[in-house]
N, C-alpha and C positions, 0 to 999 in steps of 0.2 A: 263227622262235621257235616252240617246242613249244606245242601247244594244251593247254588245261586237261585234256582227256581223256588226252592222251599223258603229261602230268606226273603224273597219278594212276596210270596203268598202269605207268610206268617212272620213279619219282621219282628226282631227282638226289641226290647225296650232299651233306652240308653244306659240304664243301670247295669245291664249285662253285656253291652257291646262297646261302650265308650271308655277310652279311645281305642280305635282299631289299630293296634300297634303294627300290624302286618303292613300297613301302608308306608311305613318307614323302612321296610326291609329292602335293601338295595338289590337283593337277589331276584325280586319279582320284576325288576325293570327289564324290559325287552319281551315280556310275555304278552302275547297278543298285541304287539306293538302297533301294527297297522290300524287295528280297530281303535286302540287307545288314542292314537294320534288323531284319528278322524273325529272321535267324540270330543276330545279336548279342543279340537278346532272350532267347535260350536261356541265354546267359551271365548276363545280369542277373537273369533269373528264378531261376536257380540260386542266386544270392546272396540274393535275397529269401526263397527257400524253404529256405535252408540251416538245418540243425539240428545241435545238438551231440549226438553219439551217446551219449556218457557220461551227459550230463544227462538225455536222454530215457529211456534205459534205466533209470537210477536212479529217475527219477520214476514211471515205469510200474510198476517193481517195488514201490515204496513204496505206490502207489495200490492195487495188488491184493494187498498183503500178501505179497509174494514171488512166485517162479516155481513153479508147481505143475503140472509137465508129467505127464500120465498115464504111469505106469510101463510099461503094456502097449503104449504107442505110441512109446516112446523109440527102439527099434531101427529101426522103420520111418522115423521122422523123421530119424534119423542118416543113413540112406541118401539120403533126399531132400535133406537139408541139405548133404551133400557136394557135390552138383551145384551148389547155390546158392552155397556158400561159395567153392569153388575157381573157380567161374565168375566171381564178383565179383573174385577176385584176378587172373584173366586179363583181365577188363575193365579193371581198374586199370592194368595194364601196357599194354594195347592203346590205351587212351585217352591215356596218357602219350606213346606213340609217335606217335599222331595229332597231339597238341598240338605236337610238335616238327616233324613233316613236312608238315602241311597249310600251304599258302601263304596262303590267304585269311584275313585277320585275323579276321572274325567267326566263321568255322569254327574257327580256332585257339583263339579265346576259349571257344567252346562246348565244345570238347574238353578244354580246361584245366579248365573247371568240372566236367566229368564225372570228371576224375582225382580231385578231392576227394570227389565223391559215392561213387565206387567204393571208395576207401580207407575211407571211413566205413562203407559197407555191410559191407566185409570184417571190420573189427575189431569192429563192433557185433554182427554175427551170430556171430562166433567167441566174443565175450564172453557172449552169450546162451547158447550151447551149454555153455560152461564153467559158468555159473551154474546152468543147468538140470540139470546132471549128465548131459549127453548126449555120447556119444563123438564126437570129430571123426574121421570115417571118410575113407579114401582114395577117390579119384575112380575111377569105373568106366572101363573101357578105352575104350569108344566115346566117352564124353564127353571123356575126356582127349585122344583123337586129334583130335577136332574143335577143341578149344581150342588145342592145340599148333599145328595147321595155321594158325589165325588169328594166333597169336603170331609164327610164323616167316615168314609171307608178307611180302614187301617191297612187294607191289602194294597201293597205298592204296585202290583201288576195291574189291578183294576184302575188304580189312580193314574198310572202312566197311559194305559190304553184309552181310558175315558177322556183324559185331558189332551194328551199329545196327538192321538190319532183321530178322535171324534170331534171334540170341542174346538181344538186349534185348527183342524182342517176346515171345519165349518166356518170359523172366523175368517180364514184366508179367503174363502169364496165370497163371504158377505162383504168384507172390506173391498174386494176387487169389484164386485157388482155395484156397490154404492158409489165408488170412485168413478166407474165408467158411466154412471148416470149423470155425472157433472151437475149435481144439485146446487153446489155453491163452490166457488174457486178455492177458498181456503181449505174447506173440507176435502175437496178432491185431491189437492196436493198433500194434505196432512195424512190421508189414509194410505198413501204410498209407503210412508214410514212404518205404519202399523202392519201392513201386509208383509213387508220385508221381514220384520221381526217375527211375525207369527209363522211364516214359512220356515224360519230357522228353528223355531220351537218344535215343529213337527219332526225335524231331523233328529231330535233327542230320542223320540220313540222309535223311529226307523232304525237307528243304530244300536240301541240298547236292548230292544225287545227280543230279537231273534234268539239270542243265547238263553233267554229265560223261557221263551215259548217252547223251544225244542225239548226242554226238560219236563214239560207238563205231562201228568198222567192223563189218560182218557177222561177220567172223571173231572179233573181240574180243568181240562180243556173245554168240556161241556159246560161247566159252571161259568167259565169266562165267556163262552159264546152266549149263554143265557143272560149274563150281565149286560153284554153289548146289545142284545136284542131288546132288552127292556129300555136301554138308553135310546135306541133307535125309535121305539114307539113313542117315547117321551119327546124326542126331537120332532117327530112327525106331528104329534098333537100340538106342540108349540108352534110349528110352522103353519098349521091350519088356522091358528088364531091370529097370526101376524102377517100372513100373505096379503090380505087386503091393504095393509099399510105399505108393503113393498110395491104393490101395484100402483098405489096412489103416488109413490115417489118416482114412478117410471121404471122400476126394476121388475123384470119379468121373473116371477117365482119359478116358472117351469124351466127356464133357461138356467137359473141359479141352481136348481135341483140337479139338472143334467150336468152342470159343471162340477157339482159335488160328487156325483158318481165317477166322473172322469178323474178327479183328483184322488178319490179313494182308491181307484184302480191303479193309479200311478204309485201311490204309497205302498200298496201290496207288492207291486213289481220291484220297487226299490228295496223292500225288506227281503225279498227272495234273492237279491243279488248283493247282500252285505258282505258275503264271503266269495269273491270272484273265483278263487281257486277251487271252490267246490261246485261252481255252477249254480243253476236254479235249485233252491233248496226248499221244498214244501214244508219241512219241519220248522222253518223260520217264521211261518205264519200260522202255526198250529193253534187252534182255538179262536182265531180271529173271525169276526163276522164278515161273510162275503156273500155276494149275490151275483148270480150269473148275468151275462149280458141280456139274455132273454127275460130274466126276472126284472132287470132294470127297466127294460122296455115296457113290460106289463105294468110295473109300478107307475112309470111315467104316464102311461095312457090312462090309468085309472084315476090318478089324482090331477093330471093336467091333460085332459082329453083334447085331441087335435081333430077329431071327427065326430059326427053326431052319435050320441050314445042312446041305447034303449032305455025306456023309462025306469026299469028296475036298477040299472046301473047309475042313473042320475039320482035316484032315490037313495041308493047305497052311499054314494059320495056325500049327498046332502046330510044323511044321517051321521056319517063320520064327522063332518064339520060341526054339526049341532052338538054332538056329544063332546067333541074336543073343546068347544068354546064354553059349554056349560061346566064341564069339569075343571077347566082352566080357572074360571071365576071362583069355583068352590075351593080349589086348592090355594088360590091367591088369598082368600079370606083367612086361611089357616096360618098365613105368614105374619111377620111383624106388621102392625097397623100404625106405626108412628107416622104422623103427618109431617110433610115437609114444610 
């Protein structure tokens, strides 16, 4: 019988695995009960914290006397909102795929809960943009490439790592930073709901991945690391194209990147402690992309320098930015060209 790790790396088709009759076997009840209860709690917590998007948006708009987004910031926010909006649509589709393909009942429940959250996020953010008179923009090329890769992969491990640990954690940081900028009262309060949901979604990866990662062969662990490294490059390139928009909104890209590092470090620490009785378990994060504190500092200083840089370093950064923007436009032209 295939191991859990093998079933995530190479999932079977429904014709060979549905229905999974073992889920009805009472004898399995009690196995890994603590972990099961914790993962299932994500589903139940999602129900407890569920909110009606239409009602919340209407109430916030009434509370603040309408939506009054600064005209001089609409174009910049449209660029940022494109990443958020289409990212939510991708997350909606990916979580639906996970809800179908994950075998573990609690994990399947948690993914099902996420489907409803992502659907709500998509239509509420889209409605907000419409009401605020902000154009719904197309997605940048690098962001689209990353999301398409996650949508198309059949590898459940890559899908969960990419979505729950990388994309969702980035979304948490972005929602928080935009809310703290206090651009517009309705948006500021609305994003609190988004951030709370996204933080819960990260929990699905934290709780389910350790048991899969510890079964990886060295070769599969290296392949997973390379998959995440590619995604990190794509996220960096996407960030280079959108950072000016964040700056125009009063959001500091350097601080947001720093918060991203801190949040990623916290996720890794949480994953190492998913089984308290075993203490800190390095196998629980086998194959995951990690960067040392010194590496984080060097990255931060390269892309967000805080002191005068030598000419060669300024030229290097300028070259990175130009390449990222040029390739972003080229990749965007390869995507759907339907006009809004």
